[in-house]
C-alpha positions as CSV (number, residue, x, y, z in Angstrom):
1,M,148.6,177.4,156.6
2,E,149.3,174.0,155.1
3,S,146.8,171.7,153.5
4,N,147.8,168.3,152.1
5,G,151.4,169.5,152.0
6,L,150.8,172.5,149.8
7,E,151.1,176.1,150.8
8,D,148.4,178.6,150.0
9,K,149.4,181.2,147.4
10,D,147.8,184.3,146.0
11,V,146.5,183.5,142.6
12,G,145.8,186.2,140.0
13,P,142.6,186.3,138.0
14,E,144.4,185.1,134.8
15,V,146.5,182.4,136.5
16,Q,145.4,178.7,136.4
17,I,146.8,176.2,138.8
18,S,147.0,172.6,137.7
19,F,147.1,170.1,140.5
20,P,148.4,166.5,140.1
21,E,145.7,163.9,139.4
22,S,146.0,162.3,142.9
23,V,145.5,165.8,144.5
24,T,142.5,166.5,142.3
25,S,140.9,163.2,143.1
26,R,141.5,163.8,146.8
27,I,139.9,167.3,146.6
28,E,136.9,165.9,144.8
29,E,136.6,163.2,147.4
30,L,136.6,165.7,150.2
31,M,134.2,168.1,148.4
32,G,131.9,165.4,147.3
33,G,132.6,165.8,143.6
34,T,132.3,168.9,141.4
35,E,129.4,168.0,139.2
36,Q,127.0,168.3,142.2
37,F,127.5,172.1,142.1
38,D,126.0,172.1,138.6
39,S,122.8,170.5,139.8
40,E,119.6,172.6,140.1
41,E,118.8,170.9,143.4
42,F,122.2,171.8,145.0
43,D,121.8,172.9,148.7
44,A,124.8,174.8,150.2
45,V,123.8,174.2,153.8
46,S,123.5,170.4,153.3
47,Y,126.8,170.3,151.5
48,I,128.6,172.2,154.3
49,N,127.1,170.0,156.9
50,R,128.3,167.0,154.9
51,V,131.9,168.3,154.5
52,F,132.2,169.5,158.2
53,P,130.1,166.9,160.1
54,T,132.0,167.5,163.5
55,E,133.6,170.4,165.3
56,Q,137.0,168.9,164.8
57,S,136.5,169.0,161.0
58,L,136.2,172.8,161.2
59,A,139.9,173.1,161.5
60,G,140.1,172.7,157.7
61,V,137.7,175.6,156.9
62,D,140.4,178.0,155.8
63,S,142.0,175.5,153.4
64,A,138.5,174.5,152.0
65,A,137.7,178.2,151.5
66,A,141.0,178.7,149.7
67,R,140.3,175.7,147.4
68,C,136.8,177.1,146.6
69,E,138.4,180.5,145.7
70,M,140.9,178.9,143.4
71,R,138.1,176.9,141.7
72,L,136.1,180.1,141.3
73,A,139.0,182.0,139.8
74,G,139.6,179.2,137.3
75,V,135.9,179.2,136.3
76,E,135.9,183.0,135.8
77,A,139.1,182.8,133.7
78,D,137.4,180.1,131.5
79,I,134.3,182.3,131.1
80,R,136.4,185.4,130.0
81,R,138.3,183.3,127.5
82,L,135.2,181.8,126.0
83,V,133.6,185.3,125.7
84,R,136.6,186.6,123.8
85,D,136.6,183.5,121.5
86,Q,132.9,183.9,120.8
87,A,133.4,187.6,119.8
88,Q,136.2,186.6,117.5
89,Q,134.2,183.8,115.9
90,R,131.2,186.2,115.2
91,Q,133.5,188.5,113.3
92,D,135.1,185.7,111.3
93,G,131.6,184.4,110.3
94,H,130.5,187.9,109.2
95,D,133.6,188.2,107.0
96,A,133.1,184.7,105.5
97,L,129.4,185.6,104.6
98,L,130.5,188.8,102.8
99,Q,133.1,186.9,100.9
100,A,130.6,184.2,99.9
101,Q,128.1,186.8,98.6
102,Q,130.8,188.4,96.5
103,C,131.7,185.0,95.0
104,I,128.0,184.4,94.1
105,A,127.8,187.7,92.4
106,D,130.9,187.0,90.3
107,L,129.5,183.5,89.4
108,A,126.2,185.0,88.2
109,L,128.0,187.4,85.9
110,Q,130.0,184.5,84.4
111,V,126.8,182.4,83.8
112,T,125.1,185.3,82.1
113,D,128.1,185.7,79.8
114,I,128.1,182.0,79.0
115,N,124.4,182.1,78.0
116,K,125.0,185.0,75.6
117,K,127.9,183.2,74.0
118,A,125.8,179.9,73.7
119,G,122.9,181.8,72.0
120,R,125.3,183.3,69.4
121,S,126.8,179.9,68.8
122,E,123.4,178.3,68.2
123,S,122.4,181.0,65.7
124,M,125.6,180.4,63.8
125,V,125.1,176.6,63.7
126,R,121.5,177.0,62.5
127,E,122.6,179.2,59.6
128,I,125.4,176.8,58.6
129,T,123.1,173.6,58.7
130,A,120.0,175.1,57.0
131,E,121.3,174.3,53.5
132,I,122.5,170.9,54.6
133,K,119.0,169.9,55.8
134,Q,117.5,170.9,52.5
135,L,120.1,168.7,50.7
136,D,119.4,165.8,53.0
137,R,115.7,166.0,52.4
138,A,116.2,166.1,48.7
139,K,118.4,163.0,49.0
140,S,115.7,161.1,50.9
141,N,113.0,162.0,48.4
142,L,115.3,161.0,45.5
143,T,116.1,157.7,47.2
144,A,112.4,157.0,47.7
145,A,111.6,157.9,44.1
146,I,114.3,155.6,42.8
147,T,113.1,152.7,45.1
148,A,109.5,153.2,44.0
149,L,110.5,153.2,40.3
150,N,112.6,150.0,40.9
151,H,109.6,148.3,42.6
152,Y,107.3,149.4,39.8
153,H,109.7,148.1,37.2
154,M,109.9,144.8,39.1
155,L,106.2,144.5,39.4
156,C,105.7,145.1,35.6
157,G,108.2,142.3,34.9
158,A,107.2,139.9,37.7
159,A,103.5,139.8,36.8
160,A,104.3,138.3,33.4
161,S,107.0,136.0,34.8
162,L,104.6,134.7,37.5
163,R,101.9,134.0,35.0
164,A,104.3,132.1,32.9
165,M,105.7,130.0,35.8
166,A,102.1,129.3,37.0
167,S,101.1,128.0,33.7
168,Q,104.0,125.6,33.7
169,R,103.4,124.7,37.4
170,Q,106.9,125.8,38.4
171,Y,105.7,126.3,42.0
172,S,109.2,126.1,43.5
173,A,110.6,128.8,41.3
174,L,107.4,130.8,41.6
175,L,107.4,131.1,45.4
176,P,110.3,133.7,45.9
177,P,109.1,136.2,43.3
178,L,105.6,135.8,44.6
179,Q,106.7,136.7,48.1
180,A,108.7,139.6,46.8
181,V,105.7,140.9,44.8
182,M,103.5,140.6,48.0
183,Q,106.0,142.7,49.9
184,V,106.2,145.3,47.1
185,L,102.4,145.6,47.0
186,E,102.5,146.4,50.7
187,H,105.0,149.1,50.0
188,F,102.7,150.7,47.3
189,E,99.7,150.8,49.6
190,R,100.3,154.5,50.1
191,Y,100.0,155.1,46.3
192,R,96.6,153.5,45.7
193,D,95.3,156.6,43.9
194,I,97.9,156.2,41.1
195,R,96.0,154.7,38.2
196,S,98.8,152.6,36.7
197,L,99.7,151.2,40.1
198,S,96.1,150.4,40.8
199,A,95.8,148.5,37.5
200,L,99.0,146.6,38.2
201,R,97.7,145.7,41.7
202,D,94.5,144.4,40.2
203,D,96.5,142.3,37.7
204,V,98.6,140.7,40.5
205,T,95.4,140.0,42.6
206,A,93.8,138.3,39.6
207,L,97.0,136.3,39.2
208,R,96.9,135.2,42.8
209,H,93.2,134.1,42.5
210,S,93.9,132.1,39.4
211,L,96.9,130.6,41.1
212,A,94.8,129.5,44.1
213,A,92.2,128.0,41.8
214,Q,94.8,126.2,39.8
215,I,96.5,124.7,42.9
216,L,93.1,123.6,44.3
217,A,92.3,122.0,40.9
218,D,95.7,120.2,40.9
219,F,95.0,118.7,44.4
220,K,91.5,117.6,43.3
221,E,92.9,116.0,40.2
222,A,95.7,114.3,42.0
223,F,93.5,112.8,44.8
224,T,90.4,111.9,42.6
225,A,91.9,110.9,39.3
226,G,94.3,108.4,40.9
227,K,97.0,107.1,38.6
228,A,95.6,108.9,35.6
229,S,96.6,112.2,37.2
230,T,99.4,114.2,35.5
231,V,100.2,116.1,38.7
232,S,103.2,114.6,40.6
233,A,103.5,114.5,44.4
234,K,106.6,116.8,44.2
235,T,104.5,119.4,42.4
236,L,101.8,119.2,45.1
237,S,104.4,119.5,47.8
238,E,105.9,122.6,46.2
239,A,102.4,124.0,45.7
240,C,101.9,123.8,49.5
241,G,104.6,126.5,49.9
242,V,102.7,128.7,47.5
243,V,99.5,128.2,49.4
244,D,101.2,129.4,52.6
245,A,102.2,132.6,50.7
246,L,98.6,133.3,49.5
247,E,95.6,134.4,51.6
248,P,94.8,132.3,54.6
249,K,91.4,131.5,53.2
250,V,93.0,129.6,50.3
251,K,94.7,127.2,52.8
252,R,91.4,126.9,54.7
253,E,89.5,126.0,51.6
254,L,92.1,123.5,50.5
255,L,92.2,121.8,53.9
256,T,88.4,121.7,54.3
257,W,88.0,120.0,50.9
258,F,90.8,117.5,51.7
259,T,89.6,116.5,55.2
260,T,86.1,116.1,53.9
261,M,87.3,114.0,51.0
262,Q,89.3,111.8,53.3
263,L,86.3,111.0,55.4
264,Q,83.8,110.2,52.5
265,E,84.4,106.5,52.9
266,Y,83.9,106.7,56.6
267,E,80.6,108.6,56.3
268,H,79.3,106.0,53.9
269,L,80.4,103.0,55.9
270,F,78.9,104.2,59.1
271,S,75.8,106.0,57.8
272,A,72.6,105.7,59.9
273,E,71.2,102.9,57.7
274,Q,74.2,100.7,58.3
275,E,74.0,98.2,61.1
276,C,77.7,98.8,62.1
277,A,76.8,102.5,62.9
278,W,75.0,101.5,66.2
279,L,76.8,101.6,69.5
280,T,77.4,97.9,69.6
281,H,80.0,98.3,66.9
282,I,81.5,101.6,68.1
283,E,85.0,100.1,68.2
284,R,84.9,99.7,64.4
285,R,84.7,103.4,64.0
286,Y,87.9,104.0,66.0
287,A,89.7,101.1,64.3
288,W,88.9,102.6,60.9
289,L,90.5,105.9,61.8
290,K,93.6,104.2,63.1
291,R,94.0,102.3,59.8
292,H,93.3,105.3,57.8
293,L,95.8,107.5,59.6
294,L,98.5,104.9,59.2
295,A,97.9,104.6,55.5
296,F,97.7,108.4,55.1
297,E,100.9,109.1,56.9
298,D,102.7,106.5,54.8
299,G,101.4,107.9,51.6
300,A,99.7,111.2,50.9
301,G,100.8,112.6,54.3
302,N,104.3,113.2,52.9
303,V,102.9,115.7,50.4
304,F,101.9,118.2,53.0
305,P,104.2,120.2,55.3
306,R,104.5,118.9,58.8
307,S,103.4,122.3,60.2
308,W,99.9,121.8,58.6
309,R,99.3,118.9,61.1
310,L,97.1,117.1,58.6
311,S,96.7,114.0,60.7
312,E,95.4,116.1,63.6
313,R,93.0,118.0,61.3
314,I,91.6,114.7,59.8
315,T,91.2,113.3,63.4
316,T,89.4,116.5,64.5
317,H,87.0,116.3,61.6
318,F,86.5,112.6,62.2
319,C,85.5,113.4,65.8
320,E,83.1,116.1,64.7
321,V,81.5,113.8,62.2
322,T,81.3,110.9,64.6
323,K,79.7,113.1,67.3
324,T,77.1,114.3,64.8
325,Q,76.3,110.8,63.7
326,L,76.1,109.4,67.2
327,T,73.9,112.3,68.4
328,A,71.4,111.6,65.6
329,L,71.5,107.8,66.2
330,L,71.0,108.2,69.9
331,A,68.0,110.4,69.4
332,A,66.5,108.1,66.8
333,R,67.0,104.8,68.6
334,R,66.8,105.9,72.3
335,S,64.4,103.0,73.0
336,E,67.1,100.5,72.2
337,L,69.6,102.1,74.6
338,D,70.2,100.5,78.0
339,V,72.7,101.2,80.7
340,K,75.0,98.3,79.7
341,L,75.3,99.4,76.1
342,L,75.6,103.1,77.1
343,L,78.5,102.4,79.5
344,Y,80.2,100.2,76.9
345,A,80.1,103.0,74.4
346,I,81.3,105.5,76.9
347,Q,84.2,103.4,78.0
348,K,85.3,102.7,74.4
349,T,85.0,106.3,73.5
350,Y,86.8,107.5,76.6
351,A,89.6,105.0,75.8
352,F,89.9,106.3,72.3
353,E,89.9,110.0,73.4
354,L,92.7,109.2,75.9
355,L,94.7,107.6,73.0
356,L,94.2,110.7,70.9
357,H,95.3,112.9,73.8
358,K,98.5,110.9,74.1
359,R,99.0,110.8,70.4
360,F,98.7,114.5,69.6
361,Q,100.1,116.1,72.7
362,D,103.5,115.2,71.2
363,D,103.8,117.4,68.1
364,G,104.1,115.3,64.9
365,A,104.3,111.9,66.6
366,A,102.9,109.1,64.5
367,L,100.5,106.4,65.7
368,P,102.6,103.4,66.7
369,D,102.1,100.4,64.5
370,G,100.1,97.8,66.4
371,A,99.1,100.2,69.1
372,E,95.9,99.1,70.8
373,L,93.0,101.5,71.0
374,H,91.7,99.7,74.2
375,V,92.2,101.5,77.5
376,D,90.1,100.1,80.4
377,P,88.4,103.0,82.0
378,Q,87.2,100.8,84.8
379,A,90.8,100.6,85.9
380,V,91.0,104.4,85.8
381,F,87.8,104.6,87.7
382,D,88.9,102.2,90.4
383,A,92.4,103.7,90.7
384,D,91.4,106.4,93.1
385,A,88.9,104.2,94.9
386,K,91.8,102.2,96.3
387,D,92.4,105.0,98.8
388,P,89.6,104.9,101.4
389,G,90.7,108.2,102.8
390,T,89.5,110.3,99.9
391,M,86.2,110.8,98.1
392,G,86.5,110.9,94.4
393,G,89.6,110.8,92.2
394,A,91.9,112.7,90.1
395,A,90.6,115.2,87.6
396,R,90.1,114.2,84.0
397,P,93.1,114.7,81.7
398,G,93.3,118.1,80.1
399,G,93.5,118.9,76.5
400,P,90.8,119.3,73.8
401,W,90.5,115.5,73.1
402,V,88.8,114.1,76.1
403,G,85.1,114.6,75.7
404,I,85.3,115.7,72.0
405,I,83.1,112.7,71.1
406,G,81.8,111.6,74.5
407,A,79.9,114.8,75.0
408,C,77.1,113.3,72.9
409,F,76.4,110.7,75.6
410,E,75.9,113.3,78.4
411,P,72.1,113.8,77.7
412,Y,71.6,110.1,78.1
413,L,73.5,109.7,81.4
414,S,70.2,109.8,83.2
415,I,69.9,106.1,82.2
416,Y,73.1,105.5,84.1
417,I,71.9,107.5,87.0
418,S,68.7,105.5,87.0
419,S,70.8,102.3,87.1
420,L,72.7,103.6,90.1
421,D,69.4,104.4,91.7
422,S,68.2,100.8,91.2
423,N,71.4,99.4,92.6
424,L,71.2,101.7,95.6
425,A,67.6,100.6,96.2
426,S,68.7,96.9,96.3
427,L,71.5,97.8,98.6
428,M,69.2,99.7,100.9
429,D,66.8,96.7,101.1
430,R,69.6,94.6,102.3
431,F,70.6,97.2,104.9
432,I,67.0,97.4,106.1
433,Q,66.9,93.6,106.6
434,D,70.1,93.7,108.5
435,A,68.8,96.5,110.7
436,R,65.7,94.6,111.6
437,A,67.7,91.6,112.8
438,P,67.7,91.0,116.6
439,A,70.2,92.9,118.6
440,A,73.4,91.0,119.2
441,P,74.2,90.0,122.8
442,A,76.2,92.6,124.7
443,G,79.8,92.0,125.8
444,R,81.4,91.2,122.5
445,A,84.8,92.9,122.2
446,G,85.0,95.6,119.6
447,E,81.2,95.6,118.7
448,A,79.6,97.7,121.4
449,G,79.0,101.2,120.0
450,A,80.8,100.4,116.7
451,V,79.8,102.0,113.4
452,L,77.4,99.8,111.5
453,A,79.0,97.9,108.7
454,S,76.2,99.0,106.3
455,C,77.4,102.6,106.7
456,A,80.8,101.9,105.3
457,D,79.3,99.9,102.5
458,L,77.0,102.7,101.5
459,F,79.7,105.4,101.3
460,L,82.1,103.0,99.5
461,F,79.4,102.6,96.9
462,Y,78.9,106.4,96.8
463,K,82.6,106.8,96.3
464,K,82.7,104.5,93.3
465,C,79.7,106.1,91.8
466,L,81.2,109.6,92.2
467,V,84.5,108.6,90.7
468,Q,82.8,106.9,87.7
469,C,80.3,109.7,87.0
470,A,83.1,112.4,87.4
471,H,84.9,110.7,84.5
472,L,81.8,110.6,82.4
473,T,80.6,114.2,82.9
474,T,80.9,117.4,85.1
475,G,77.5,118.8,84.0
476,E,73.8,118.3,84.8
477,P,74.0,114.5,85.4
478,M,76.2,115.2,88.4
479,L,73.2,117.1,89.9
480,E,71.0,114.1,89.3
481,L,73.6,111.9,91.0
482,A,73.6,114.3,94.0
483,G,69.8,114.0,94.1
484,V,70.1,110.2,94.2
485,F,72.7,110.5,97.0
486,Q,70.4,112.7,99.0
487,K,67.5,110.3,98.5
488,Y,69.3,107.3,99.9
489,L,70.9,109.3,102.7
490,R,67.4,110.1,103.9
491,S,66.4,106.5,103.4
492,Y,69.4,105.3,105.3
493,A,68.7,107.7,108.2
494,G,65.1,106.8,108.5
495,A,64.7,103.2,107.3
496,V,68.0,101.8,108.5
497,L,69.3,103.7,111.5
498,R,66.0,104.4,113.1
499,A,64.9,100.9,112.4
500,A,68.1,99.7,114.1
501,L,67.0,101.3,117.3
502,P,65.2,99.1,119.9
503,R,62.4,101.7,120.0
504,A,62.1,104.9,118.0
505,A,63.9,107.7,119.9
506,A,61.2,110.2,119.3
507,A,58.5,107.8,120.5
508,T,60.6,107.1,123.6
509,T,60.7,110.8,124.4
510,A,57.0,111.2,123.9
511,L,56.2,108.1,126.1
512,T,58.4,109.5,128.8
513,L,56.5,112.7,128.8
514,V,53.2,110.8,129.0
515,A,54.5,108.7,131.9
516,N,55.5,111.8,133.8
517,L,52.1,113.3,133.3
518,Q,50.5,110.1,134.5
519,T,52.7,110.1,137.6
520,L,51.7,113.6,138.4
521,A,48.0,112.9,137.9
522,T,47.7,109.5,139.8
523,N,50.7,109.9,142.2
524,Q,51.6,106.3,141.2
525,P,54.9,105.2,139.8
526,A,54.9,105.1,136.1
527,T,56.0,101.9,134.4
528,T,58.6,102.5,131.7
529,Q,60.0,99.7,129.5
530,R,63.7,99.6,130.1
531,Y,66.5,98.9,127.6
532,S,68.6,95.8,127.8
533,A,72.4,96.1,127.7
534,A,72.4,94.9,124.0
535,E,69.7,97.6,123.2
536,I,71.8,100.3,124.8
537,S,74.8,99.2,122.7
538,R,72.6,99.3,119.6
539,V,71.6,102.9,120.4
540,T,75.2,103.9,120.9
541,S,76.1,102.2,117.6
542,V,73.4,104.3,115.9
543,I,74.9,107.5,117.4
544,T,78.5,106.7,116.2
545,T,77.1,105.6,112.8
546,A,75.0,108.8,112.5
547,E,78.1,110.9,113.4
548,Y,80.1,109.1,110.8
549,C,77.4,109.8,108.2
550,L,77.2,113.4,109.3
551,E,80.9,114.0,108.8
552,T,81.1,112.0,105.6
553,T,78.1,113.8,104.1
554,V,79.9,117.1,104.7
555,H,82.9,115.7,102.8
556,L,80.7,114.3,100.1
557,Q,79.1,117.7,99.5
558,Q,82.5,119.3,99.1
559,K,83.7,116.6,96.6
560,L,80.5,116.9,94.6
561,K,81.0,120.7,94.3
562,E,84.6,120.1,93.2
563,K,83.5,117.6,90.4
564,V,80.9,119.8,88.8
565,V,81.4,122.9,86.7
566,P,81.5,126.0,88.8
567,R,78.1,127.3,87.6
568,L,76.4,124.2,89.1
569,A,78.3,124.0,92.4
570,E,75.8,126.2,94.3
571,R,72.9,123.9,93.4
572,I,74.4,121.1,95.4
573,D,73.3,121.3,99.0
574,L,73.3,118.3,101.4
575,T,72.5,120.4,104.4
576,P,69.0,118.9,105.0
577,E,70.5,115.4,105.1
578,Q,73.2,116.6,107.6
579,E,70.5,118.1,109.8
580,L,68.6,114.8,109.6
581,F,71.6,112.9,111.0
582,H,72.1,115.5,113.6
583,A,68.5,115.2,114.7
584,L,68.8,111.5,114.8
585,I,71.8,111.8,117.2
586,G,69.8,114.1,119.3
587,D,66.9,111.7,119.5
588,C,69.2,108.8,120.5
589,I,70.8,110.9,123.2
590,A,67.3,111.8,124.5
591,A,66.4,108.1,124.5
592,L,69.5,107.3,126.6
593,V,68.7,110.2,129.0
594,A,65.2,108.9,129.4
595,E,66.6,105.4,130.0
596,L,68.8,106.6,132.9
597,E,66.0,108.7,134.3
598,A,63.7,105.8,134.2
599,A,66.2,103.8,136.2
600,C,66.5,106.5,138.8
601,E,62.8,107.2,139.0
602,P,61.9,104.6,141.7
603,A,64.6,106.0,144.0
604,L,63.3,109.6,143.6
605,Q,59.7,108.4,144.3
606,A,61.0,106.6,147.4
607,M,62.5,109.9,148.5
608,A,59.2,111.7,148.0
609,R,57.3,109.1,150.0
610,A,59.7,109.0,153.0
611,P,58.4,110.3,156.4
612,W,60.7,113.3,156.6
613,M,58.7,114.8,159.4
614,H,59.6,112.0,161.8
615,V,63.4,112.1,161.1
616,Q,65.1,113.0,164.4
617,T,68.8,112.7,163.6
618,V,71.1,113.1,160.6
619,G,72.9,110.0,159.5
620,D,74.8,108.8,156.4
621,Q,73.4,109.3,152.9
622,S,69.9,107.8,152.4
623,T,69.2,104.6,150.6
624,Y,67.7,106.4,147.6
625,V,70.9,108.3,147.0
626,T,72.8,105.0,147.1
627,Q,70.4,103.5,144.5
628,V,70.8,106.5,142.2
629,I,74.6,106.4,142.3
630,M,74.4,102.6,141.7
631,H,72.3,103.2,138.5
632,F,74.9,105.8,137.5
633,K,77.7,103.2,137.9
634,N,75.7,100.6,136.0
635,T,74.9,102.7,133.0
636,V,77.3,105.6,132.5
637,P,80.6,103.6,132.2
638,T,79.0,101.4,129.4
639,L,77.9,104.5,127.6
640,R,81.3,106.2,128.0
641,D,83.1,103.1,126.6
642,N,80.6,102.7,123.7
643,L,80.9,106.4,122.8
644,A,84.7,106.6,123.2
645,S,85.1,107.6,119.6
646,S,82.3,110.2,120.0
647,R,83.4,111.9,123.1
648,K,81.5,115.1,122.4
649,Y,78.2,113.2,122.2
650,F,78.9,111.5,125.6
651,T,79.5,115.0,127.0
652,Q,76.2,116.1,125.4
653,F,74.5,113.1,127.0
654,C,75.8,114.1,130.5
655,I,74.7,117.8,130.1
656,R,71.3,116.8,128.8
657,F,70.9,114.3,131.7
658,A,71.9,116.9,134.3
659,N,69.4,119.4,132.7
660,S,66.6,116.9,132.9
661,F,67.4,114.9,136.0
662,I,68.2,117.7,138.5
663,P,64.9,119.6,137.9
664,K,63.0,116.3,138.5
665,F,65.0,115.9,141.7
666,I,64.0,119.4,142.8
667,Q,60.4,118.6,142.0
668,N,60.6,115.6,144.2
669,I,62.2,117.7,147.0
670,Y,59.1,119.8,146.9
671,K,57.0,116.7,147.5
672,C,58.9,116.0,150.7
673,K,56.4,117.7,153.0
674,P,56.0,118.4,155.8
675,I,59.6,118.1,156.8
676,S,61.4,118.5,160.2
677,T,64.6,120.4,160.7
678,A,66.5,117.2,161.0
679,G,64.8,115.8,157.9
680,A,65.8,119.0,156.0
681,E,69.4,118.5,157.2
682,Q,69.4,114.9,156.1
683,L,68.0,115.9,152.7
684,L,70.7,118.6,152.5
685,L,73.3,116.0,153.1
686,D,71.8,113.7,150.5
687,T,71.7,116.6,148.0
688,H,75.4,117.3,148.6
689,M,76.3,113.6,148.1
690,L,74.2,113.5,144.9
691,K,75.9,116.7,143.7
692,T,79.3,115.1,144.3
693,A,78.2,112.0,142.3
694,L,76.9,114.1,139.5
695,L,80.1,116.2,139.2
696,D,82.0,112.9,139.0
697,L,79.4,111.4,136.5
698,P,81.6,111.8,133.3
699,S,84.4,109.7,134.8
700,I,82.4,107.5,137.2
701,G,83.7,104.0,137.3
702,S,86.8,104.9,135.3
703,E,90.3,104.1,136.5
704,V,91.6,107.3,134.8
705,K,90.0,110.3,136.4
706,R,89.5,113.2,134.1
707,P,88.2,116.6,135.1
708,A,84.6,117.0,134.0
709,P,83.9,119.4,131.1
710,A,83.5,123.0,132.3
711,T,80.1,123.4,130.7
712,Y,78.8,120.3,132.4
713,T,80.2,121.3,135.8
714,K,78.6,124.7,135.5
715,V,75.2,123.2,134.8
716,V,75.4,120.8,137.8
717,I,76.6,123.4,140.2
718,K,73.9,125.9,139.2
719,L,71.0,123.5,139.4
720,M,72.1,121.6,142.5
721,T,72.9,124.9,144.3
722,K,69.2,125.7,143.8
723,A,68.3,122.4,145.5
724,E,70.6,123.2,148.4
725,M,69.1,126.7,148.8
726,I,65.6,125.3,149.0
727,L,66.6,123.0,151.8
728,K,68.4,125.9,153.6
729,L,65.2,127.9,153.4
730,V,63.2,125.0,154.8
731,M,65.5,125.1,157.8
732,A,65.3,128.9,158.2
733,P,62.9,130.2,160.9
734,L,59.7,131.7,159.7
735,E,59.0,133.4,163.1
736,G,61.3,135.2,165.5
737,A,63.5,138.3,165.0
738,G,62.2,140.1,161.9
739,G,59.3,137.7,161.4
740,G,58.2,136.8,158.0
741,E,59.8,139.8,156.4
742,A,63.3,138.5,157.2
743,F,62.4,135.0,155.8
744,V,61.1,136.6,152.6
745,A,64.2,138.6,152.2
746,Q,66.3,135.5,152.7
747,F,64.2,133.6,150.2
748,V,64.5,136.2,147.5
749,Q,68.3,136.4,148.1
750,L,68.9,132.7,147.9
751,L,66.4,131.9,145.1
752,Q,66.5,134.9,142.9
753,D,64.5,133.4,140.0
754,A,61.9,131.7,142.1
755,T,58.2,132.3,141.6
756,L,55.3,132.7,144.0
757,Q,54.4,129.1,143.5
758,D,57.9,128.1,144.6
759,F,57.5,130.3,147.6
760,H,54.3,128.4,148.6
761,K,56.0,125.1,148.0
762,V,58.7,125.9,150.5
763,L,56.1,127.1,153.0
764,D,54.3,123.7,152.5
765,M,57.6,121.9,153.1
766,K,58.1,123.8,156.4
767,G,54.6,122.7,157.5
768,A,53.7,126.3,158.4
769,R,50.2,126.7,159.7
770,L,49.3,130.1,158.3
771,G,45.9,131.8,158.2
772,K,44.7,133.4,155.1
773,A,45.6,136.9,156.3
774,Q,49.1,135.8,157.2
775,L,49.6,134.1,153.8
776,C,48.4,137.2,152.0
777,A,50.8,139.3,154.0
778,L,53.7,137.0,153.1
779,D,52.7,137.0,149.5
780,A,52.7,140.8,149.4
781,L,56.1,140.9,151.1
782,F,57.4,138.4,148.5
783,K,56.1,140.4,145.5
784,Q,57.5,143.6,146.9
785,A,60.9,142.0,147.6
786,A,60.9,140.3,144.1
787,R,60.2,143.7,142.5
788,S,63.0,145.4,144.5
789,D,65.4,142.7,143.6
790,G,64.5,142.9,139.9
791,N,65.1,146.6,139.9
């Protein structure tokens, strides 16, 4: 039988037949591929049905079976070959393992043999080097003994030599052997118990003491005897090198005496009994030091090494003496001190300290001839004040000089703070007078709702005070300044901003409450004094000004904490003043809410007095709704424009108005009794129109329509939905299918938070004529339904 041009042949079990690639691909195409036979989900029946789909295709069954048998024979041949290969590999692995174990055993024998040989070699080397170590130790001991004898011999000779050179003041020649002797003595510290060395050490110590006393005497003779002195400047300069080689206390003693001697004239000229010692002549003190340093560096300063920094030491001692003298003077003559004199002294001292800072931060720089000691601190104070965007200025220069003298003025800065208090009191009086001026006419461009000018003036003054005081101190006076700031922030909030209101906001709120009570008691419309357009603008100006004060006070507190030392920062707290401005804003918003409510009140009263029982048909929105919307359009756009820079407070106004106005509207709905079904439908229409107007309230009258804030929308929908539900209940039948029980169930479902009093109000609106027994039965049903709904 032929299949694809090939004859069937008998294939032995070990014979493999290789077909051409084209034939193999055709076979796989017919058989659906070979990999499918390896699948666990292979189904022989489905495969046969797919290969032989028709009766005509059965003609190739024999050829297909032959192909399968050839494929099976090939697979069996592969399996037998792989089994034989695996058996051979197992034997090869076993042989390799035995060979590796034998190699390891041989290696272990070799390592053991090497260790034995190494041990024998080490013992041999130890025996050879034992005598060498003894010889090396002997050599080291001999070298140390010879060195010690040499040092001892040098000490014996150097002591006499040093004494001779010291007596002849040969300080230049004396210095090298003195340094060598000092090093040798350090070498002999381990031999302190040897008597001869101890005696020699005492001799050298006595020599050093006598040498220190002699050098100090030479300096005193040179700088006190004047021209009669026999000690030359060269000798003194060489003696300075010897002083560096002696104990540090010798140098300290010499420098203390010298700096004290240099300032003897100064202490006499500016002693407490001298008139020039007072603060009015404080510049003379600093001019004296400048002249003295110039003279010193041109003359005696050349004697001392540059590393001793004599000019800086003299200046430091000068500052200490000056601070001590000024402290005593200020305590004794405090009654003569005023703020003008105090600031003058502080400014001159601060300028002098800045000059010292610049002079000595450059190592060894000399004071320039003709340099002025005057630096205007006021220019420094005002430098940072030029930037209105920051509170305070740069930090004081670093270094030890700034404040080294000026610290003595800090206990008296309360005089300066008192002066600032007086200036702020005068400034506040002017602000109060401006606040009491009549309100400006409305309609001026750029004025409605603007921040009051007095606010900017106040914080500009605060800023200058903070900059100046921060340059004077970072200690306790800064707390006093913070207290003054707090005092006048409270004064500004109460005496200026509240005085600027057409009527006190708190009083307005109270009057509104009284008016509402009067209306409830007499059922007569309450008369409420309305704001003019100019007064509304003044209220919005107070809101924007209080907001500016609130934000700036937060920044002011932060800057005050930055300017004081860290341990005092926690004692600065302007939170009460911030809360004061926040409360003022709340009162102003309450006043604006009351104003708009007062405008809408006549329309609500007209709604309550309308004959709703006689309404037969439903028409357009009622007149009172039109009036309310008209008041919205007349008032809200003005408030929105005036509070454009304080958008969050305009939103707060809208929310507070909705929370106040809608409950009043609901209360007036309850007054509409009795009411017909058509009247209830008309009221429901009016409520829907009013709800639409309220949702549009934040952007009413604006060309640009913005979506209302989500919080405001949520409040309006929640409260107005309650009004709609009340009217739907009024239209619901009380009798009929289900009777009162169905009505109560509907009432509880629509007004879940309603009370029994609300239930009675709805019944009154319906005009239901109920007997006492019927009313009690409905009340019982309501209470039962309310309890079930609560559970």
